[in-house]
N, C-alpha and C positions, 0 to 999 in steps of 0.2 A: 505495500498498501503507500509506501514511502515514495517511492519514482511516483504513484501515481497524483500525489500529494503534492511534488516539487510540479509535474508538468501543470497540476493544474492552475497553479500558483501562476505559472507564466501566462496560462490563456486568460486569467483575472486580470491580468495586466491591461488586455485590450476591453475590456469592461466588469464592474464588477456583478455581473448578470449573467457570468457566464458559471457554470454547474459541470460537476463532473459526474457521471453514472459508469459506476461497474456492476456489470452482468455477470452471477452465478451460476452456474448451471447446476453444480454438485455440489452443494452444501448441503453439509448433513444432521440433522438436528434429530436427537433421538430415533436413531438409525433409519428416519426416514430422509430419503434424496429431496429437496425442494430446489426450488430455482428462489435467487433472492435479485434483487434491484436495491441498489447502494445508489443517495444522491449524496453529495456532499461538496462543502464548498474549504479551500486551504485559508487557512489564517497564520500568521507569523507568530512564532514561538516568541512568547513575553521576553524573557533575559537573551531569545536567541534570534533578534531577526532576519536572518540569513537561511534558516529551517522554520520548518511549515508543520502545523498542526493538523488536523482536518474538524471539521464541523458537521456531526448527519444531519441531513435537512429529508422533511417527509416529503416523498415523493409517490404520486399518485398518477395513472393513467385515467382518461373521463373524458369524456364525450366532449365535442369543441363547437363553437359557433360555427355555422356551414364557411366556407370560403379561408377558416383564419390560419390552418396549416398548410404550407407549401407543396407543391408536390416533389420537391428535394425531401424533404421531412419526411412524405408520408412513402417515398420510394427507399428513403432510410429504414424507415421502420421495415417493410417487407423486408430488406435484406437483412439486417438484424434477427428478426424471427426466424427467416432461412436459415440463419450460421447457428443461432443456438437449434433448432430441429436438426441439424447435421453434426453439431457435437453432442447432442442426446443419442443418435444414432450410433454415432461410432463409438462412444463409450459401451452402449449395448451391444455391440458388434463384437468388440474387445473381452467385455464380460463370458460370453455365450462362448467366446476359442475358449478359455480356460475352466467353465465350467465342465462338468459331466454327469452329474447325478440330476434327474427331469427335476426334483424340487428347486433345487437352485434356478435351472434354466426356467422353471414357473414365475420362480420368484423375481427373477431378472425380466423378463416379460411384464410382467404386471409394475416393476417398478418404472420400466420405459414410458409404458402406456399412461402411468400415472403424470412423471415428466409432461410426455406431451399434451398432455389435459390441461394440464396447470401453465405451459408453456402459451396455449390458445386461449385457457382463460384471461391470464394477466396481459398480453399482447393481443393475441388473434382477434381477440372480441371486439375489444376498444378500436383496433386496425380496420377491422370490419363494418363498424359505425361509422368510422372517418371515411372510409372509400365511398360508403352510403350518401353519406351527406355530399362531399365532394361531386359524384355522382349527379343529384339531384343540384346541385349551385351548378354544374357545367350546363345541366339540362336548361335550366333558367335562364345560364347568359347565351344559348341556343336560340332559346324562345325568343327574347329579345331582340336581338340579333336579327333572326329570321323576320319580326316585326319592322325592325328600321330598314331593312332590306325590302323590303316590300313597300315601306313611305316612300321611300327614296325612288323607286320604279314607277311608282304611281305619279309622282313629284316629277318625276325627269317626260314620262308621256304626257302629262299635263304642260310641261313647260313646251315641251315637240309642237304641240297642237297649238297652241297661242303666235309660233312662229311664222 
């Protein structure tokens, strides 16, 4: 985490609103694997301003107002989800290689399905809602542009008749 905190401090030089996000797919709590998202900012240590501590911030994925998320951000979320799914798949496949008894194989499969379900719940569902909102927003823009086109065509045709 030390290098993450230092890197984050550099980003914060560009703006105080920068936050760091760490995605951990292999967090094990009470012998259960889970995905963990940590949101933080760096702060200089009191007696050593060249080194940094971190402050953990609350992180929520929430539905947005239509059109407030850029296509770059939404495509980044899609890439992130794909990366996390691939990491889960890789971990599952590695565990399956070294397991021979049926109970362990069944357990590994259940953990894998649980991890994928959690990823879809935490990232996939809000992402789907975001994409649906973007689709609605894009359709509204298309409708407005089509009405404007029709208005301009009518305007052009009436100007041509008066000349």
